[in-house]
Backbone bond lengths (Angstrom), bond angles and torsions (degrees), N, CA, C in turn:
res aa  C-N    CA-C-N  psi(-1)  N-CA   C-N-CA  omega(-1)  CA-C   N-CA-C  phi
1 M - - - 1.459 - - 1.569 112.32 -
2 K 1.334 112.73 -36.09 1.485 114.81 173.65 1.469 114.50 -67.48
3 L 1.401 116.63 -32.88 1.439 122.01 178.14 1.555 110.47 -64.81
4 I 1.350 114.26 -41.91 1.499 119.47 178.64 1.520 110.88 -61.33
5 N 1.360 113.44 -48.80 1.448 117.30 179.14 1.538 116.32 -60.82
6 K 1.391 110.71 -33.89 1.453 115.93 179.26 1.552 108.01 -72.76
7 K 1.287 122.25 -34.15 1.392 121.80 179.03 1.524 109.64 -70.43
8 R 1.372 116.59 -41.96 1.505 118.08 176.50 1.577 110.83 -59.19
9 H 1.273 115.21 -39.53 1.464 120.90 178.25 1.522 111.33 -61.37
10 I 1.358 115.16 -41.00 1.485 121.30 177.32 1.465 113.72 -61.89
11 Y 1.466 113.39 -46.33 1.372 119.33 179.08 1.543 113.66 -63.09
12 R 1.340 114.94 -42.67 1.425 116.06 177.75 1.577 114.76 -61.08
13 R 1.334 113.47 -41.84 1.459 119.62 175.32 1.569 108.86 -59.57
14 L 1.343 115.09 -39.77 1.445 116.33 -175.48 1.508 110.49 -67.40
15 V 1.391 116.34 -42.87 1.449 122.72 -175.74 1.555 105.80 -67.52
16 K 1.236 121.33 -40.11 1.482 125.44 174.58 1.560 109.94 -59.36
17 A 1.278 116.98 -44.48 1.499 122.38 179.66 1.464 109.47 -63.88
18 V 1.333 116.05 -42.89 1.592 118.24 -178.63 1.549 106.58 -65.04
19 I 1.300 116.28 -46.56 1.480 121.04 -179.90 1.482 110.83 -56.82
20 L 1.297 118.81 -46.41 1.536 123.77 -179.73 1.514 109.39 -62.59
21 V 1.303 116.23 -45.96 1.519 119.07 -179.69 1.534 107.61 -62.08
22 L 1.353 116.92 -48.46 1.437 116.32 -179.95 1.522 114.97 -58.51
23 F 1.350 112.20 -40.12 1.561 115.58 175.89 1.454 110.88 -61.66
24 I 1.286 120.50 -43.69 1.477 123.70 -178.97 1.518 108.48 -61.74
25 M 1.351 117.25 -47.14 1.481 119.13 177.71 1.482 113.48 -58.42
26 I 1.375 117.94 -37.12 1.431 119.30 -175.63 1.565 105.70 -72.87
27 C 1.351 118.67 -38.39 1.474 120.38 179.95 1.498 109.68 -65.00
28 I 1.303 120.50 -44.36 1.461 121.37 176.85 1.517 111.46 -60.78
29 D 1.314 119.10 -42.59 1.427 120.38 -179.14 1.459 111.33 -66.07
30 N 1.333 117.30 -28.15 1.488 118.34 -177.74 1.535 111.20 -76.80
31 V 1.258 120.41 -14.18 1.436 120.66 179.50 1.602 108.38 -118.77
32 T 1.262 120.22 15.91 1.414 124.71 173.38 1.517 110.82 -108.72
33 I 1.369 114.89 120.91 1.433 121.00 -177.50 1.516 109.71 -82.03
34 H 1.298 120.38 118.26 1.468 122.92 177.21 1.456 112.74 -96.95
35 T 1.344 116.48 117.60 1.425 123.35 -176.88 1.514 105.03 -91.16
36 T 1.461 112.11 127.11 1.444 120.36 -178.50 1.454 107.38 -118.49
37 Y 1.338 116.12 149.12 1.480 123.00 179.76 1.577 108.22 -121.16
38 T 1.287 115.36 123.87 1.490 120.61 177.50 1.546 109.48 -129.42
39 R 1.375 116.45 129.31 1.460 119.57 177.17 1.521 107.66 -101.53
40 V 1.401 116.92 136.46 1.454 120.49 -173.46 1.554 102.77 -126.93
41 Q 1.314 116.02 127.62 1.419 120.29 179.30 1.575 107.56 -89.05
42 I 1.325 116.62 135.05 1.478 119.91 179.55 1.555 108.53 -129.10
43 D 1.303 112.60 124.62 1.473 121.53 173.69 1.508 112.73 -53.81
44 D 1.374 118.39 131.14 1.392 123.50 171.04 1.518 112.28 68.31
45 L 1.322 119.50 18.70 1.390 122.10 178.20 1.579 106.61 -65.59
46 P 1.331 118.73 129.96 1.462 121.62 175.68 1.540 111.47 -56.26
47 E 1.376 112.35 136.42 1.475 118.36 -173.36 1.498 109.60 -53.20
48 S 1.357 119.14 -39.37 1.454 120.88 -173.61 1.556 111.98 -64.61
49 F 1.401 115.86 -16.50 1.504 120.02 178.31 1.492 113.31 -96.68
50 N 1.309 116.35 6.14 1.433 121.68 176.83 1.529 109.96 -61.22
51 D 1.299 117.94 124.59 1.495 122.08 -177.03 1.529 113.03 74.38
52 F 1.313 116.63 20.69 1.435 121.33 172.26 1.533 111.38 -63.39
53 R 1.335 116.14 127.99 1.485 119.59 -168.15 1.556 106.54 -108.43
54 I 1.282 113.99 124.97 1.486 125.39 175.65 1.512 110.70 -114.42
55 V 1.356 117.01 118.10 1.480 121.03 173.21 1.525 108.76 -94.57
56 Q 1.306 115.08 125.00 1.459 115.57 -178.59 1.536 110.30 -112.73
57 V 1.403 113.49 127.86 1.460 123.51 176.18 1.452 105.07 -110.40
58 S 1.322 117.26 120.27 1.515 120.23 178.47 1.520 112.82 -132.52
59 D 1.284 116.34 144.26 1.485 125.94 171.75 1.583 108.34 54.07
60 L 1.283 115.00 55.59 1.475 121.30 175.69 1.553 111.20 -71.20
61 H 1.246 119.35 -28.58 1.461 127.61 173.57 1.546 111.88 47.00
62 N 1.381 116.82 40.74 1.408 117.26 -179.20 1.507 119.79 69.96
63 N 1.327 115.13 3.90 1.489 119.06 -178.96 1.601 107.56 -69.00
64 V 1.276 111.86 149.63 1.494 120.51 178.29 1.482 111.97 -118.62
65 Y 1.289 118.91 130.54 1.504 124.85 176.32 1.539 107.32 -117.71
66 G 1.324 112.58 102.17 1.517 117.00 179.08 1.438 109.44 83.04
67 I 1.390 113.91 168.60 1.502 122.17 174.94 1.547 110.80 -59.90
68 N 1.222 117.63 125.22 1.538 125.49 -178.39 1.535 107.83 46.72
69 Q 1.286 115.40 47.46 1.486 122.36 178.07 1.519 116.34 55.68
70 S 1.379 113.28 31.73 1.453 118.96 -174.68 1.530 109.86 -59.94
71 V 1.331 119.34 -47.23 1.476 121.25 -176.68 1.458 110.96 -57.46
72 L 1.329 115.14 -47.77 1.531 118.55 -176.66 1.529 111.14 -67.38
73 M 1.310 114.45 -38.74 1.446 118.10 -178.21 1.570 111.45 -67.67
74 D 1.283 119.29 -37.13 1.443 124.11 177.47 1.441 111.69 -66.25
75 K 1.315 117.17 -34.82 1.460 120.92 178.88 1.490 109.81 -72.15
76 I 1.348 120.19 -40.71 1.453 124.32 176.51 1.558 111.83 -60.17
77 K 1.330 113.64 -47.12 1.480 118.94 179.41 1.458 111.47 -59.55
78 A 1.370 117.60 -40.67 1.469 119.03 -179.43 1.452 112.12 -68.68
79 C 1.384 121.55 -16.76 1.482 120.50 172.13 1.441 116.08 -76.19
80 E 1.321 117.86 -15.36 1.465 125.76 -178.53 1.535 111.81 52.41
81 P 1.359 116.98 63.87 1.445 121.13 -172.04 1.562 109.75 -78.60
82 D 1.331 114.65 146.74 1.482 120.64 167.42 1.552 107.69 -77.00
83 I 1.267 117.28 -42.78 1.443 123.38 175.24 1.573 110.58 -137.11
84 I 1.319 116.95 159.61 1.484 123.72 171.25 1.500 105.47 -117.87
85 V 1.402 115.01 132.47 1.458 118.83 174.64 1.485 108.19 -121.90
86 V 1.361 113.35 140.66 1.479 124.54 -177.19 1.503 105.68 -112.35
87 T 1.306 122.32 110.13 1.509 124.24 -175.95 1.486 113.94 -100.15
88 G 1.271 117.99 50.84 1.420 120.60 171.28 1.502 120.20 94.12
89 D 1.322 115.97 160.56 1.523 120.56 179.99 1.531 114.34 57.94
90 L 1.286 112.75 38.18 1.474 115.72 173.84 1.541 113.65 -63.12
91 I 1.388 109.37 -37.78 1.539 113.98 174.61 1.549 101.98 -109.67
92 D 1.341 108.17 168.55 1.495 120.25 176.18 1.477 110.81 -114.30
93 R 1.304 117.13 131.89 1.453 121.31 -174.87 1.535 113.26 -61.20
94 N 1.307 119.61 -19.00 1.515 124.06 177.13 1.517 112.30 -78.58
95 T 1.402 114.64 -31.28 1.438 116.72 -178.28 1.558 111.25 -113.74
96 A 1.306 114.79 -35.49 1.432 123.27 176.81 1.560 112.31 42.59
97 D 1.358 112.86 51.18 1.496 120.58 -174.35 1.543 107.21 -90.50
98 V 1.304 117.69 97.74 1.423 123.28 -178.52 1.510 111.53 -69.25
99 D 1.347 119.21 -37.79 1.362 124.96 174.52 1.536 112.48 -57.29
100 N 1.272 117.09 -43.66 1.435 123.43 174.45 1.487 113.15 -58.29
101 A 1.394 115.81 -48.14 1.362 120.24 -177.71 1.574 110.39 -64.89
102 M 1.311 116.71 -41.50 1.464 119.25 175.86 1.467 114.90 -64.82
103 M 1.292 119.37 -25.45 1.455 124.84 176.89 1.598 105.06 -58.99
104 F 1.301 118.21 -44.55 1.456 122.43 176.63 1.622 110.12 -71.32
105 I 1.256 116.07 -50.56 1.485 119.55 -177.62 1.522 113.55 -59.59
106 S 1.341 119.47 -41.57 1.437 122.24 -176.26 1.575 111.54 -66.56
107 R 1.375 116.58 -23.30 1.423 119.55 177.52 1.564 112.08 -93.90
108 A 1.350 114.00 -28.39 1.371 116.45 -179.45 1.464 116.55 -71.20
109 V 1.417 117.79 -32.24 1.461 120.48 178.33 1.510 113.44 -69.83
110 K 1.313 118.01 -11.71 1.440 123.41 179.24 1.558 111.99 -85.89
111 I 1.400 112.14 -14.54 1.422 117.41 179.93 1.599 112.05 -93.12
112 A 1.324 111.66 -43.90 1.524 118.27 -176.62 1.506 107.39 -162.13
113 P 1.360 115.04 161.66 1.546 117.01 172.34 1.480 111.51 -56.98
114 V 1.322 117.38 138.34 1.466 126.84 -175.93 1.592 110.09 -111.14
115 Y 1.271 110.96 133.42 1.560 118.67 175.59 1.528 107.98 -126.38
116 Y 1.264 114.92 138.20 1.433 122.90 -166.69 1.533 112.79 -134.58
117 V 1.310 118.13 134.95 1.477 122.64 168.60 1.575 108.13 -130.06
118 S 1.230 113.59 157.08 1.517 120.60 -173.95 1.501 111.22 -82.48
119 G 1.321 115.96 162.35 1.420 125.67 174.39 1.472 109.64 -120.79
120 N 1.406 115.22 179.88 1.447 119.39 178.87 1.512 113.92 -65.69
121 H 1.333 117.61 -29.17 1.450 119.20 -179.66 1.537 112.53 -68.89
122 E 1.361 116.54 -33.78 1.418 115.82 175.52 1.483 113.95 -66.54
123 S 1.330 118.80 -25.92 1.438 120.99 177.33 1.515 112.50 -69.32
124 G 1.299 115.62 -24.11 1.503 114.44 178.35 1.464 118.06 -83.83
125 V 1.332 116.33 -0.53 1.466 119.51 178.16 1.598 108.04 -134.97
126 P 1.327 117.41 69.06 1.500 119.60 -166.88 1.542 112.59 -57.74
127 E 1.426 116.13 -41.86 1.422 115.57 -177.15 1.488 114.42 -67.32
128 K 1.384 116.64 -32.79 1.469 123.76 176.13 1.488 108.81 -68.20
129 Y 1.291 113.17 -38.57 1.520 118.71 -176.48 1.542 109.30 -64.64
130 I 1.361 115.94 -44.93 1.451 118.17 179.40 1.564 110.32 -60.58
131 E 1.271 114.89 -42.83 1.460 114.66 176.44 1.547 115.18 -68.69
132 L 1.353 119.31 -30.29 1.410 123.04 171.63 1.517 112.50 -64.14
133 V 1.278 116.71 -43.82 1.464 121.52 -178.21 1.546 110.46 -64.28
134 R 1.374 114.13 -45.27 1.453 119.95 176.03 1.544 114.05 -54.95
135 R 1.299 113.37 -52.64 1.449 119.11 -179.46 1.520 113.43 -65.65
136 M 1.319 117.52 -39.63 1.496 118.56 178.15 1.536 108.55 -66.08
137 T 1.307 118.69 -40.98 1.486 119.98 -178.19 1.535 106.19 -65.49
138 E 1.307 120.12 -42.44 1.424 120.67 176.49 1.523 115.33 -59.47
139 A 1.333 113.69 -33.13 1.525 120.67 175.91 1.506 114.53 -75.16
140 G 1.366 116.62 -11.05 1.431 118.16 179.11 1.540 116.85 106.00
141 V 1.327 117.08 7.18 1.466 123.46 -179.82 1.513 111.05 -76.82
142 D 1.232 116.83 137.63 1.499 120.34 172.48 1.568 107.64 -83.31
143 V 1.242 119.76 98.13 1.431 124.85 177.59 1.555 108.68 -84.41
144 L 1.371 117.09 111.85 1.469 119.99 -169.59 1.498 106.16 -103.81
145 Q 1.295 116.29 109.35 1.434 126.17 177.04 1.584 110.31 -115.83
146 N 1.348 112.92 83.05 1.451 119.37 -178.56 1.497 110.72 63.85
147 E 1.297 114.87 45.56 1.484 120.71 179.26 1.575 108.56 -149.12
148 S 1.325 113.34 175.19 1.515 118.35 176.97 1.470 109.52 -138.92
149 V 1.357 114.51 158.21 1.429 125.49 172.53 1.505 110.50 -123.29
150 T 1.281 116.92 153.79 1.448 125.41 179.85 1.591 108.80 -102.96
151 I 1.374 114.35 129.38 1.475 118.37 175.63 1.478 107.88 -108.32
152 F 1.332 115.19 119.69 1.476 119.83 -174.99 1.512 112.20 -101.73
153 D 1.301 114.10 147.43 1.459 120.86 167.19 1.498 107.75 -139.66
154 D 1.413 114.15 93.88 1.446 122.08 -166.32 1.511 109.57 61.82
155 D 1.392 117.30 -122.52 1.458 120.02 -179.64 1.501 113.53 -90.85
156 D 1.297 117.37 -6.02 1.496 120.42 177.50 1.552 111.26 -88.97
157 Y 1.275 117.30 155.77 1.467 119.54 174.71 1.533 112.10 -158.48
158 I 1.321 112.50 156.01 1.496 117.94 167.01 1.493 107.75 -125.61
159 V 1.402 115.59 169.10 1.422 118.76 -174.73 1.509 110.64 -122.16
160 I 1.363 118.18 124.63 1.452 125.14 178.80 1.580 106.51 -104.83
161 G 1.303 113.57 122.14 1.444 118.50 178.85 1.526 109.45 -118.10
162 G 1.297 115.81 159.94 1.401 120.96 -178.92 1.516 113.85 -147.68
163 I 1.350 117.21 142.07 1.499 114.17 -179.46 1.569 108.52 -127.74
164 A 1.363 113.23 155.84 1.394 121.15 173.33 1.487 115.52 -68.94
165 D 1.378 115.99 142.48 1.450 115.37 -178.41 1.578 110.70 -62.42
166 P 1.334 115.72 138.48 1.483 119.03 180.00 1.590 115.10 -59.42
167 A 1.358 118.86 -13.07 1.400 120.35 -178.56 1.637 108.24 -68.47
168 F 1.329 114.47 -15.29 1.506 114.48 176.66 1.498 112.82 -72.15
169 D 1.287 116.22 -12.19 1.435 122.46 -179.14 1.479 110.23 -121.62
170 W 1.409 114.96 108.70 1.441 118.70 -172.37 1.525 109.19 -90.84
171 Y 1.257 119.65 -4.79 1.510 118.95 -166.75 1.567 111.93 -104.25
172 N 1.306 118.67 -6.80 1.444 121.16 -178.52 1.464 114.73 -127.33
173 P 1.349 118.97 156.32 1.453 118.74 177.79 1.560 108.68 -68.90
174 D 1.382 112.27 151.16 1.398 119.18 -174.72 1.580 113.05 -59.63
175 V 1.313 113.13 -39.74 1.506 118.10 -176.99 1.596 107.49 -64.47
176 A 1.277 121.02 -42.13 1.435 122.22 -179.84 1.542 111.52 -67.43
177 I 1.365 113.96 -40.01 1.460 118.47 177.46 1.520 111.80 -59.75
178 V 1.260 115.87 -51.62 1.503 124.35 -173.57 1.520 110.27 -66.92
179 D 1.370 114.90 -41.37 1.503 118.40 177.12 1.538 108.78 -60.34
180 R 1.270 117.55 -47.43 1.460 120.81 179.05 1.505 112.50 -60.78
181 E 1.358 117.03 -42.32 1.465 121.05 -178.36 1.467 110.79 -64.73
182 I 1.342 119.21 -43.72 1.467 123.19 -178.60 1.515 112.63 -61.28
183 K 1.340 114.11 -45.72 1.402 118.78 179.52 1.573 110.49 -63.93
184 Q 1.317 119.17 -34.47 1.421 123.90 179.63 1.596 106.53 -67.17
185 A 1.347 114.59 -44.82 1.506 122.11 -173.47 1.481 111.83 -61.64
186 F 1.286 116.13 -39.10 1.489 124.79 -176.46 1.444 115.57 -106.85
187 A 1.357 118.29 17.75 1.442 119.40 -172.57 1.532 115.53 -60.11
188 N 1.372 116.93 -32.64 1.436 120.86 -173.41 1.574 112.12 -104.26
189 V 1.339 115.39 14.18 1.390 118.18 -178.51 1.546 113.67 -87.58
190 E 1.285 116.72 130.67 1.467 117.88 178.86 1.458 114.22 -61.04
191 E 1.320 113.86 143.15 1.463 118.55 179.43 1.466 114.06 -64.13
192 G 1.338 120.51 137.62 1.429 121.76 179.53 1.475 112.32 97.10
193 K 1.337 124.62 -9.41 1.409 127.06 -177.17 1.483 108.98 -86.26
194 V 1.349 118.63 150.31 1.423 121.59 -176.36 1.505 111.48 -72.87
195 K 1.367 115.66 127.05 1.468 119.22 -173.09 1.530 107.58 -120.80
196 I 1.331 116.39 121.62 1.485 121.58 177.35 1.536 104.71 -114.39
197 L 1.346 114.08 130.92 1.463 119.87 -177.52 1.555 107.86 -112.84
198 L 1.366 114.19 137.66 1.449 120.17 169.07 1.544 107.38 -106.33
199 S 1.300 113.81 126.87 1.454 121.96 -177.15 1.497 109.22 -152.01
200 H 1.278 116.54 148.17 1.510 120.61 -175.11 1.521 111.11 -76.89
201 R 1.338 117.05 -28.63 1.502 119.61 -161.80 1.555 111.67 -103.38
202 P 1.299 118.98 118.02 1.443 122.20 171.87 1.461 119.07 -75.28
203 E 1.320 112.50 -30.53 1.540 116.42 -172.02 1.547 109.51 -65.94
204 L 1.321 121.73 -8.32 1.532 122.55 -177.23 1.558 111.99 -100.40
205 I 1.349 117.48 30.77 1.360 121.97 -178.66 1.456 117.61 -58.43
206 K 1.336 119.22 -29.18 1.420 125.46 179.43 1.573 108.50 -69.76
207 T 1.336 117.80 -36.09 1.416 120.68 179.28 1.426 109.68 -72.64
208 Y 1.363 121.50 -33.87 1.430 125.19 175.98 1.545 109.59 -63.19
209 S 1.301 115.00 -47.41 1.457 121.24 -178.02 1.555 109.06 -63.59
210 E 1.301 117.57 -42.85 1.554 119.94 176.78 1.475 110.04 -54.30
211 N 1.338 116.90 -36.59 1.482 118.68 -178.82 1.522 116.01 -84.94
212 D 1.360 114.28 11.63 1.497 121.35 173.11 1.543 110.74 55.65
213 L 1.287 118.48 44.09 1.443 122.58 171.35 1.540 112.93 -82.95
214 D 1.363 115.98 143.93 1.433 119.94 179.94 1.518 114.58 -76.66
215 L 1.378 116.11 -42.32 1.466 120.92 -178.23 1.462 107.48 -148.93
216 V 1.331 119.08 140.69 1.428 125.56 177.11 1.515 107.09 -126.57
217 L 1.326 120.85 135.40 1.445 123.56 -178.32 1.545 103.28 -118.72
218 T 1.385 116.70 122.22 1.421 123.35 -175.02 1.575 110.13 -134.22
219 G 1.351 114.82 176.90 1.424 122.35 179.43 1.522 109.34 -145.57
220 H 1.342 114.55 -118.94 1.520 123.18 172.07 1.508 116.69 65.36
221 A 1.319 123.03 -37.75 1.449 127.25 -172.13 1.532 110.53 -77.05
222 H 1.322 119.97 -21.05 1.475 118.64 -176.47 1.539 114.81 58.28
223 G 1.322 112.75 25.67 1.490 116.89 176.33 1.542 112.24 68.48
224 G 1.321 114.19 9.19 1.508 119.32 -175.60 1.492 111.77 88.92
225 Q 1.383 118.09 -4.30 1.540 125.94 177.87 1.481 109.56 68.30
226 V 1.335 120.73 -54.17 1.465 122.97 -179.13 1.463 103.50 -125.35
227 R 1.419 116.91 124.07 1.449 125.60 178.69 1.555 105.85 -120.74
228 L 1.315 114.36 115.27 1.437 123.00 -176.11 1.529 107.84 -96.04
229 P 1.344 119.00 140.24 1.515 118.96 173.40 1.487 111.82 -58.55
230 F 1.314 114.79 139.45 1.468 122.03 178.38 1.573 114.55 70.56
231 I 1.326 116.67 -12.64 1.446 119.59 -179.60 1.548 111.44 -109.96
232 G 1.350 111.50 -43.03 1.527 117.77 -179.70 1.519 111.00 93.81
233 P 1.318 118.25 -159.06 1.456 123.51 -173.64 1.502 109.77 -69.31
234 L 1.309 115.73 143.13 1.470 121.42 -177.27 1.584 114.32 -92.76
235 F 1.275 113.52 -41.98 1.533 116.27 -176.96 1.531 112.89 -155.08
236 S 1.310 116.74 146.67 1.385 118.54 168.42 1.586 107.94 -147.07
237 P 1.456 113.55 153.73 1.456 113.28 174.37 1.521 115.91 -57.50
238 S 1.280 117.49 145.05 1.491 127.54 177.14 1.531 110.83 71.61
239 Q 1.344 121.52 -13.95 1.499 122.30 174.93 1.475 112.64 -109.95
240 G 1.318 119.55 -25.54 1.470 122.78 175.84 1.519 109.10 81.78
241 L 1.385 115.59 -144.71 1.433 122.05 -175.61 1.426 111.38 -72.65
242 F 1.409 118.50 144.64 1.471 126.39 176.89 1.454 113.00 45.72
243 P 1.373 115.26 62.73 1.500 120.08 -170.21 1.579 107.38 -72.19
244 K 1.288 113.63 160.98 1.500 120.26 -174.13 1.500 109.51 -95.76
245 Y 1.360 119.01 -37.92 1.483 123.81 -170.69 1.522 107.62 -113.85
246 T 1.350 117.10 96.09 1.457 117.52 -174.48 1.521 111.61 -128.91
247 S 1.281 117.64 -29.99 1.530 116.44 -170.35 1.562 106.99 -161.91
248 G 1.304 115.64 132.31 1.399 121.79 171.33 1.551 115.33 93.29
249 L 1.297 116.92 -155.56 1.520 119.75 -168.23 1.616 107.57 -104.59
250 Y 1.296 111.60 132.97 1.475 119.77 173.82 1.520 109.37 -129.99
251 Y 1.352 116.79 158.00 1.377 122.06 178.41 1.526 111.90 -126.68
252 E 1.297 117.28 143.83 1.410 122.30 170.67 1.506 107.57 -137.22
253 G 1.313 119.50 106.43 1.457 120.87 -170.93 1.516 108.89 68.23
254 R 1.285 114.51 -128.67 1.440 120.17 178.77 1.580 112.35 -95.58
255 T 1.223 113.60 -2.02 1.554 119.64 -176.19 1.516 107.45 -89.33
256 A 1.358 114.07 126.39 1.386 123.10 173.01 1.563 110.50 -95.74
257 M 1.315 115.24 138.35 1.574 117.63 179.43 1.452 105.79 -129.61
258 Y 1.299 116.39 130.70 1.419 119.86 173.56 1.581 109.95 -111.26
259 V 1.343 114.52 130.91 1.521 118.75 -177.77 1.485 108.30 -112.17
260 S 1.265 116.08 111.55 1.579 122.42 174.60 1.537 109.45 -72.81
261 R 1.290 114.21 140.37 1.510 121.66 172.19 1.512 109.78 -67.21
262 G 1.283 117.13 -22.00 1.487 122.36 -178.38 1.532 110.13 87.03
263 I 1.363 113.92 161.79 1.445 117.51 -175.54 1.572 110.86 -101.55
264 G 1.318 115.30 -29.81 1.421 118.08 178.99 1.450 117.88 -105.33
265 N 1.308 119.05 174.12 1.494 124.63 174.96 1.461 109.18 -100.69
266 G 1.337 116.20 147.29 1.436 119.99 174.97 1.574 108.64 -94.77
267 I 1.276 115.90 -119.86 1.539 120.79 -178.78 1.457 111.18 -65.72
268 A 1.394 115.16 -46.47 1.498 119.33 -179.41 1.474 109.50 -69.34
269 P 1.352 120.91 132.83 1.434 121.56 -178.02 1.493 116.95 -80.77
270 L 1.361 119.05 -19.43 1.418 122.92 -174.96 1.503 111.42 -130.00
271 R 1.349 117.12 145.88 1.439 122.52 168.07 1.507 107.88 -100.86
272 F 1.310 114.51 165.51 1.463 116.60 172.89 1.583 107.87 -140.95
273 N 1.373 115.98 119.67 1.445 121.23 179.76 1.519 109.62 62.98
274 D 1.342 114.54 33.29 1.491 121.31 -167.68 1.523 112.12 -155.11
275 G 1.323 116.49 52.54 1.468 120.73 -171.62 1.490 116.84 -62.80
276 P 1.305 120.25 152.36 1.525 123.91 -179.19 1.538 109.92 -53.60
277 E 1.342 114.69 139.71 1.504 119.87 -174.86 1.489 112.06 -119.78
278 L 1.352 112.62 136.42 1.452 120.82 163.92 1.487 106.96 -109.31
279 A 1.307 120.78 109.81 1.393 126.12 -171.46 1.472 112.03 -93.62
280 V 1.317 114.45 130.91 1.479 120.32 175.78 1.651 106.59 -113.66
281 I 1.256 113.94 118.10 1.460 118.67 -177.30 1.580 104.91 -109.78
282 I 1.314 115.56 123.05 1.479 122.21 -178.69 1.561 105.08 -109.99
283 I 1.288 116.47 116.38 1.506 117.53 178.63 1.621 106.49 -93.36
284 E 1.261 107.52 144.85 1.544 114.59 177.84 1.499 109.48 -144.73
285 R 1.380 110.97 156.35 1.419 114.71 -178.59 1.535 112.86 -73.18
286 A 1.261 117.63 133.52 1.455 124.40 -176.75 1.558 107.74 -67.50
287 A 1.323 114.80 141.45 1.463 119.00 -178.03 1.553 108.73 -65.84
288 D 1.314 116.89 143.19 1.464 121.29 -176.44 1.569 107.61 -75.96
């Protein structure tokens, strides 16, 4: 009898040890930024933009990595970006810390040109968002609100467009809002030119494809927050249970869409099998 009780005691201690180790691993994974590299082929990409490197920061949610964001900034520098894009939820509606956001922005603009679009969290704190836009613009960030900019390399160029998150408009369906915003952003772009869109929402991939975009960079889904083996992501905002577009590269027609898992956490405090991501997108000319 004593032997049986002793074995049970050992098993319980073993189970507790396994749970503790698993919890520690999850905690470490939640504060470790995972840098990913993805190459995307684009038809008719100008030769001078071959291997053009885009570093994507999405869904920071006021999270801080290191003193004055030193850990995050060191990782971005190591990626040697041509540009840095921020695809929404830079601030969190629950904290709305603009100073925190600017701590990242003020250092990012010293590394490479920065382009920003809003997310749904910015829409929840309109006064803070206005302050954030003002301060980012003063720092040299291109804040893209249903507009586009041209990036030149000698006589070659590509066009980067950005749209406001549809959460700013409570009165119309997301599809109609985003379709209108895309058309406004690229209204003056010559047909056949490479068009890259920054947008917060991945679930609208069909609308992106219908507008004949080459590449769309999105976030919002947080990778599904919890990713179970053999099952996949459990939940994401705007997609609900078992979401389809949560992480990595997707195609709809000729349009490529990359979904960043994001760097920060939203309402849920922990991720599982879904560490924070710093995404590096390298565009290259498609083979003839």
